[in-house]
N, C-alpha and C positions, 0 to 999 in steps of 0.2 A: 710268447705274446709280449709286446712292448707297451707299457703304459705311457700315453702321451703326456708331456708336461708343457704347460703353457709358457714357462720361462726358458725352456731349453731351445737353443738354435741349432738345427741340424745342418751339417755340411753336405755337399753333394755326395761325397764318398760314403758318409754315414747312411744316407738315404738309400744308396745303391746296395749297401750291405744288409739292409733290413729285409726280412722275408715278406712275402705277399700278405700274409695274415697280419703282420705287424703294421704294414703300410695301411691296410684297411682299417685297423683299430685306430691308428693315428689320425686318419682322415675323418672317421666317424666322431672321434672325440673332439677334433677341431670344429667340426660342423655343429655339434651340440653346443660348444662354447660360443660360437658365432651367433647361433640362434638365440641363446640366452642374452648375449650382448645386445643383439638387435632389439629384444624385448625391453631391456633396460633403457636403451636409447629412446625407444618410443615413449616410455613412461616419462623420461626426463624431458623430452620435447613437449609432451602434453602438459607437464607441470610448468614449463616455461611459458607456454601460450596462456595457460590459465592464470599464472601469476601476473603476466603482463596485462591481461584483461582486467584482473582485479585492481591493478595499480593505475592503469591508464584508460581502461575502457569504461563503458557505461555499466552501471549496476542494474539498470532496467533493461527489459527485453524490447521496450518500445523505442522507436526511432525519434530522436529529438529534432527540433528545428535545426537545420544545417546552417553553418556559417556563424554560429554564436561565438563570441570572444569571451572567455572566462576572465572576469575582471578581479574578483576576490571571493573569499569565503568568509562570511560573517556569522558567527554563532551557529555554525552548522548549516547555514543557508548559502547556496551558491548565488552570487550576483553576476549577471552578465552585462557587459558594457553596452553591447549593441543589441540587446534583446528586442527592442521595439522593431528595428529593421529586419532582424531575422524572422521574428514571428509574423511580421507584416507580409513577408514573401511567401509564407507557407500556410497561414491560417487566417480565418476571419470569423466573426461571430456566427455560431451555428455549426462550426466545423466539428466533426466527430473525432473521437480519439483515434490513435494509431491502431493498427491491426492487433486484434486480440486473438487468443488461442482458438476462439470459435468462429473466426472469420472464414469466409468461403474461399474456394479454390481460386476464384478470379483475382483476389487481392494478392495472391502469391505468384502470379504469372510474371515472368520477366519479359521486358520488351525484347524484340528481336536483336536490337543493337547492344543488348547486355546492360543498358543503363536504366536505372530506375528513375521514373519521372514522378514528380509530385502530383497527386490526384487533385482535381479541382475541388474547391470547398463545397461541402454539402450542407445546405441550409435547410433547417426544419421549418416548414411552412406554418406561419401563425405563431411561432415561438416568441417573437418580439412583441406582437400584439398582446399575447397572454401575459407577458411579463409587465408591460406598461399598464395593463388594466388593474394590476395589483397595487399600483402606486397612487397616492393622492394627486389630483389634477387641479391646477389653478388656471382658470381661464383668463386670457389676456386679449382684450378686444382692441382692434385697430380700426377706427372709423375716419371717414373724411367729413369735416364740418360742413354744415348746410351751405354756408356762404361760398365755400370752395366748390361744392357741387353745382351751385347755380352759375358760377363762373365757367365751369366745364361744360355743363349740359343745358344751361338756361333754367328758368324757373319752372319747376315741376316737369323737367324734361329728362328725368332719369327713373330707373327702377332698380331695385336691389336684387342681385343674383345670389345664389348660394355662396357662402363664405369659402374662401380658400383656407384650408386648415392644414397646419403643419405642427409638429411637436418637437420639443427639445428637452433634454434632461438638465435640470438646474441643480447644482450641488450647493448645499448650504453647510458651511463648516460647523464644527462642534460649537455649541453655545453653552457657556458656563455662567452660572449665577449663584449667588449666596442665598441660602434659605435661612432666614432669621426667624426663628420660632419664638413667639411671645406667648407663654403659657400663663393664663390668668390664675392667680392664687387667692383664695378666700379664707378668711378665718372668722370664727365666732367672736362676737364682741366680748364674751366672757373668757375667750382664749382657750376654750375646752378642746377644740380641734380645728384643723385646717383642711381645705379641699382644693385640689388642682383641676383645671379643665382637662378634658381628655385630649391626648396628643399622641402622635406616632411614637412607637417604641424606638429606643436607640439601637442602631446596628452595632456600634461599639461605643460604649459610654465615654463621654469627654473626648470624642474624636470628631474631626470634620467630615469623615467619610460617610457617604450615603450609599444606598444600594446601587444607584446608577453609576456612581463614581467607581465603586469597587468592581462592578461588572465590566466597566470600560478597561480597568487595569488588568483584570484577569483575561479579558478578550485580547488585549494588546499583547500580553506576555505569553499566554499559553495557546492562543489560536493563531495570532499573526506573528509570533516568534520575535517580538520586539523586546530587547533587553530593558531592564528597569532604568538603567542610566539614560537610555534614549527616551523612554517615557517621561523621565524627569525633565529632560531638555524640552520635550514637547509641551509639558505643562508650564514650563518657564515662559514659552512663547505666548501662552494664553494668560500669563501673569498670575499663575496659581502657585503658591508656595508649598509644593508637595515634593518631598525628597524621596529618594529610593528607599531609605530606611523606613519612612512612613508607609510606603507601598508594600514593602516586604512584611512589615508588622500587620498591616491590614489583611493581606492575603493569607498569612498564616492563621491569624485569629479568626478571620471570616470562614476559612476552610474548616477549621476545627469546630467552630460553633454551629455552622449552618450546612456547608456542603457535605460534611461527613455524615450527617443525618440523611441527606438526600442520596448519598452514595449507598448507604446501608439499605435504604428503601429500594433503590434500583437493583441492588444485589439480590434481594429477595424476589423482586419482580422478574429477574432473569430466570429464576427457577420455574416460573409459570410456563415457559416455552418448552416445546418438545425437542427442538433442535437448537443448539448453540455452536459457536465456533471459537477456537482459541489459537493463539500464537504467541511466541515469545522471541525477544531479540536482545542482543547485548547493548549495554549502555556503559559509557565510561564515566566514572564517578570520582569526584575530588572532594576532599575535606569531609570525609565521613569516618575518620579514625583509622582508615587503612592507608596503604602506600599509594602514592600518586599514580593515577592511571588504572586503578583497580577496576575490574569489569564486574558489573552487576547486570540484572535482567529486568526488563519491562515486559510484563505479561499483559496481553489484551484479550478480553473475553467480550463476546457480543452475541446478540441473537442471530439466528441463521439468516442468510440473505433473502430467504423467502418471506421474511417479515419486515421488509424495508419500511412499511408504513408505520411501524411502531418499534423501531430499532432501539435497543439498549446497548451502549458501548461503555465498558469499564476497563480501567487500567490498574494494574497491581504491580508495584515496584518491589523487588526482592534483591538481596545481595548475592544470591546464588540461584542455581537451577535445580534444586533438589525436588524430590517427589512430594515432599510435605506441603509445598506451596499450592500447586494445583489441587492436591487432595483436600486441603483445607478450604480453598475457594469453592470447590464443587461438592462439598460435603452434603449440601441439601438439594443437589440437582439429581433429577431422575429423567433420563432420556438419552439422546444421541449428541455427542460432542465431536465436531469435525476438526481435525488437526493435521499437522504434518506427520512425518514418520518418527518423531522423537519417542524413544522407548518408554519414557516416563508415563506418557498417556496410556500406553498399552498396559503398563504395570498397574496403573490406577484402575483400569477396566477390570483387571483380575481381582482387585480389592473391593470393588463396588458392584454388587449384583445388578443394580438398576442403572448402570452406566454402560453405554455402547459407544465405541470409537469408530468414526468414519474417516477414511483417508482422503487426501487431497490430490486431484489429478493435475493441478497446476505444478505441484512439486515434482510429480513424476515426469511431467513434460519438461520442466526446467533442467532435469538431469540430462536429457537427450539434447536439449538446446546447448548446454555447456559442452557436450561431446561434439556436437556439430561445429562449434566455433573453433575446434582444434584442427579441423580439416581445411585444406586450402580452398579458397572461394571458387576456383574453377571447377572443382569436382564436388562441391558441397551438396548440391542438389541430387547427387547420386549415391551419397554415403548411407550407411545403415542408420545412423542417427536421424537423418532426414526422413527416411522411410518410417521410422517410429513416430516422428513428429506429424507426418501426414496421417497416420492412423489415429493418433490422438485427436488431431484436428477434425477428422471425420466424426468421431464420437461427439465432440463439442458441437459440430454443426447440427447433428440430429437433436441433441439436447436443446439447442437454441430454438428449434421449432416448437418446443413444448413450453416455452416461457409464457407465464400468465395463466396456464391451465390450472384447474383445481388439483390438489394433491393426488386424489384417487385416479383421476383421468391421466395425469402425468405419469403415475406409476404404471398404469396399464400400457401406455404407449412406450414407456421405457423398456418394459419387458419385451414388447413386440419389435421395436425399431432400434433401440440402443444396445440391448443385451447381446444380440448377435455380433455386433462390432466389438464389444468388450471381450467376448469369448474368443473371437478371432485374434484380437490383439495379444491376449495372454498366451495363446497357442503359438503365435509367431515369436513372441519374446522368448519363450522357453526353448524354442528351436534355434533361434539366432544366437542365444547366449552361449551355446556350446561352441567351444573353440575361440571365443573372444579373449583377447589378451587380458589375463588376470591382473587385477590391480589398476587397470586403465580406467579412464573416465567413462568410456562406453560400457565397460564391464560393470562399473558401479551403477550406471543407469539401469542396466538389465537387472542387476541384483535388487535395486530399490523396488522396481515394479514387481518382481517375483515375491520379495519379502512382504510387500504391502498389499498383495492381491486381495487378501481377506478384507482389508479395510477399504480398498478402492472399489470394491463391489457393493458396499453398503448402500450407496445411493440408488442401486437397483432394487432395494428392498423397501424403500420408504420414499414416497413422493414429496416429502417436505425437506429431504436432505439435498443440498446443492451438490454439483459435481466437484467443486473445489472450495478452497478456503480463502479465496481472493478477497472476500468481504473484510475479513479480519486483517489480511495483509495490507489492504488499502488504507486502513487506519494508520499504519506506519508511514504511509506516503502523504496522507492528508495532513498529519501533524508530525513531520519528520523531526522537528526540534525536540519532541518528547523522547526521541531515541538517540539523541546526540549526547554530548558531554553534559553531565549534571553536576552542579556544585551545590552541596547541601549546606 
């Protein structure tokens, strides 16, 4: 028997001299090596596709307005040069979001010519009227003087018809004024004591800042992602002598004195809810005593998406991703916490008897979406990953029909209509996972679903648990600058 060696080159004569068994062994060995090489090549190609998507592709699964020209990236926010033209071609007021995981089959059908066409805008009837009714209205009358009417119609020759009514939105720029408080001071004639008239308490003593001014700065910086130096220039245009150093000092002191109290109150209030959601993401931090570019973590905790009418959303910044942080934050919580598959949450579940972890179907779906993107577009709708996405979509579709129902009724219908689809999905996953290229993206997607099955099924046991953790994920996209580079 001859052992095949990959580095040895056989001549024709040497091969003719080998026995039949040796030739068979040589062929089988080469075949095994070629199979292993093919697997490695597939993994490398997958990694290349994934790397290119991460570097040049979209981070969202939604389809953005096409034709936008990226102009610059300022403080973590992408600025598009021709955003107005691009958006005008594809959207209008009332247009709904792009397709979500729970969209129906109709939205996924490709036209016969293979080219996707933009759907016409979908306007919600009465949406504008409802919005305008919430705003103050100033009536402006336009009349024709009597003498002109007499010229047009003759004396007493006219009658007034119902007015033609149209509405326009008037924008009034910010108004800034100085509050000059004069506090009356009285003293006894015998100088035994003094008395001041009642007046509002100082927000920050010996400072020009008022609650409205501080609120505007915080809104500009942390909601609209406007850097302090730009706010400084904006105040300059209003003629207000407010520097970025002033604003930084006001924000820090105001947060420590007032917002921290409110944060602690909301933290306790969060414990009153039966279901909450959590997520964490990396943030790059500078000037905190560590080397430049050090990675920290921003954790977000919020009430479950079933409680949108009284939502509580809290952020918790930490320098690392250790178990201690969520354990401390959730120490007073008793109920269900919906998260991704990060093992720290599962570890905490074992440490707290009154805590149950629910899994997120959006994360399970995303694994297959990533796998689907590595397949050529021509055959993408026939690949295994696409079949998995279709099954998850069917589960979302049934769940969407239950929106707005009371928890008890939703739970009953979940058991009847949704559970059979979930059971079929996991049976299919376990069957298809056999023989999948180990270490590949598709293999990882199967492994994620199988490892998270216990947690992905929790929503079938409680009508208040949503299918996914998208509500907490959306907080990252509502305020993306909170998850960009931070300078302390």
